[in-house]
N, C-alpha and C positions, 0 to 999 in steps of 0.2 A: 730791205733796201731803204725804207723810209727811216728806220732807226739810225742808219749810217748818215743819212742826210741831216737828221736832227743833231747828231754828235758833231757834224761838220759845221752846220749853220749857227748853232748857239754860240760857240766861242768866237766865230767871226762877227756876229752881231754884237757880242759883249765888247770885243776889242774896238769895233767902230764906235760904239757908244762911249767907251772910256776916252777915246781920242777926241770925240766931239765935245763931250761935257768938260773934259780936262782943259781943252782949248778955250772954252767959254769962261769957266770959273776958276781954273787953276788946279794944280795937283792936290794941295792940302784940303781944300773944300770938297773936292771929288772923293778923296779917301774918307773924309769925315762923313759924307753922305752914305757911303758904303757901310761904314761901321755903325752908323746910326740906324740904318734900315735893318741890320742884323740884330741889334739890341731890341728895337721896337718889335721886330718880327718874332723874336723869342718870347717876349711878353705876351703878344697876341696869340701865338701858338699855344702857350701854356694855358691862358684863360679859356680859349675856345676849345682846346682839347679837354679840359676839365668839364665843360658843359656837355660836350658830345659823349664823354665817358659816363656822365650822369644819365643821359638819355639812353645809352646802351644798357646800363644797369637796370633802368626802369623797364625797358622792353624785354630784357631777359627775365626779370622778376614777374612780369605780367604775361610771360610766354607769348610775346608778340614777335613778329618778324624783325630780326636785328640787322638786316642787310643795309638799311639806309644809314643808321648810326655808324656801322662798320665802314661803309664807303666814305662817309664824311670824315671819320677818324683817319682813314688812309690818306684822304686828300689834305687834311690838316698836317699830317706827318710829312707828306710830300712838299707842302707849302713851306714848312719849317726847313727842310733840306734846301729848297730853292732860296729862301731868305738868308741862310747861312753861307750860300755860295756867293762869292763876290761878283757883283755885276748888276747893271741896271735892268736888263731884260729879265733875268731870273728873279730879281726882286719884284718886278712888276707882275709877273705871272704868280709868284708866291703870294703877294698881297691880294691879287684877284681871287685866289683860291681860299682866302680867309674871309671872303664876303659870303654869308650864308645863301643869298639868292643865286650867286654864281655856282656854288656847290650844288644847289638843287637843280640848276639848269644842266650841269655836267651829269648828274645822276640820271636825270630824265633822258638826256641824249644817249648815254650808254645803255640804259634800260631799254630804249626803243630799238637798239641794235641787237639785243640779246633775246634768246628764246630758250626756255627750259624745255627739254625734251623728255626727261624722265626724272622720277623721284622715287627713291626706295629707302626703306629702313635697313640698317645693318643686320647681319645675322644675329638671331637671338633677341630681336627687338619686336615689340608689337605695340600698337596703339588701338585703343577702343574708345568709341564715343558712347557716353551714357545717355539716358533718356532726356536729361535736362540740358544736354549739349556740352557737358564737360568732357574733355579729352583726358584719358588716363594713359600715360606712356609708361611702359615697363620693359625691363629686360629679364630674360629668363635663361636658365641653364638646365638641361635635362639631367636628372640624377638617376643613374641606373639602380634598379632595385637590388637590395642586399640579400644575400642568401642567409637564411637562418642557420646558425652554427650551434654547437653545444653550449648550453647555458652555463655561465661561470659567475661567481659572485662579483659584484660591482666594485668591491674594494672599500665601500663605505662602511660596511659592517663585517664583523668577523664571526665566523661560525664556530 
């Protein structure tokens, strides 16, 4: 139900803002602002996306939890979609999502509402912790024993 209200309210807010801003500054300046925010938003999304991608690569290479860079990347992607959508309200929300402290606040708010109930490795996986604290992660597959058959030449030599 709340999603329906969002899809109903956002276009109404955008139309009202277009009418108000267009009445104050005129049609062409209003359209120029919409195009300018889309261009600037694209530049900001590209630069911040590259930074978050670098942090994601670093967390993966150091075997750290990648959920925060992934969540930030998703928010930057969503911000880019909002900035490319014509409108003042969506541009404002998109620009807010490009501010790192705002993204951190959103992550903390979502994290406080979530709770992990279980965690399991997939079938055929195992993890072991060594004495010095390193974790060794491995996958395995059981191989059935082969029955010995009659011995034949290997083909490498001729008799």
